[in-house]
N, C-alpha and C positions, 0 to 999 in steps of 0.2 A: 342397856338399851339394845342388846343383841348385835352390836357391831362386830364383836369377836365371839364366836361360838363354835364348839365342836359337838356334833350330834352323834350319839351312840344309839343304835336301834336295831331291831330285828326286822328283816324284810321277808315276810311270809311268801311273797310271790317268787322270790329267788332262793329262799332257804339259806339266808346269809345273815350273819351278825355284821353290822356296818358301823364304821366310824367315818363320818363325813367331816373332813378337815378343810373344806374349801373356804370357810370363813373363820378359821382358827386364829388368824393373826392379821393385823394391819400391815405387817412388814411384807413388802412386795417380794423379798428374796426368800421367803419361807415356802416350803413345799405345801401346795394346796391340792390335795387329792382325796380320794375316797378309798379307804382300806376295807376289804371284805374278806370274811372267813366263812366257809360253808358250815352249816349246822342244820341237818335235816331233822325235823321234828316229826314224830309219829302221830297218828290221829289221836287227838285228845291230850297229847303231852303238853304240859305247861312249860313255858320259857322261864328260866331262872338266870338272871344276870347279876353277877357280882362285879361291881366296877370300882376300881381304886384310882383316885386322882391325887398325885403328889407333884405339885407345881407343873412341870411340863410333861410328865409321864401319865398316860392313861393305860391301865391294865384292865382287861376284860376277861372274865371267866363265865362261860355259858354252859349251863346244864352239866357241869363237871366233865365235859367232853372237849370243849374248845377253850383254848387260852391263848391270848396274844396281847401285845402291847404296842403302843405307838407314842410318838412325841408330838407335842404342839408347842408353839412359842408365842403366846399372847403378848402384846406390847403394852396394853393398858393396865395400870395399877388396880383398876376396879374390875378386872376380868376374873371375878372370884365366885360368881353365882352358879347355882345348879338348879335346873328345872326339869320337869317330867312331863311326858305326853303319852297318849295312847290313841290310836285310830282304829276303829273297827273292833274294839274289844275292851275288856276291863283290865285294870292294873292295880296291884297292891304293892306297897313298898315299905321297906325299913331303911332308915338312914342312920348311920353311925359315923362319928367323926373322932379323930384322934389328934391331939396336939403333940407333934413330934419334937417340938422345941425343948420339951422337958427331958427328952432322951438325948438329943444332940443339940446342945446350946449353941447359939451363934458365937462365932469366933470374934475376938477383939480386933 
């Protein structure tokens, strides 16, 4: 229902990759800010984002030039969804997922 969400996007007006964490958690003690990393695109250059999410960690790789990570702390058990959006342009995407429990089984 969008109560908890972290938005990752590219802001063409500022030339920045952005992670908006203002709604990332219902916990009032959690940091709620916007993280920005500069990435100037040349005319006609396409944006390529590789985003990895592992529980509370979000890692972003942009055009093989910018890499950064941030933490989020959702409180709801159902805060598991992923959504996509584009404004003022077209987007294509590939989604891959890995089950890491087969590599690192839960402890007893």
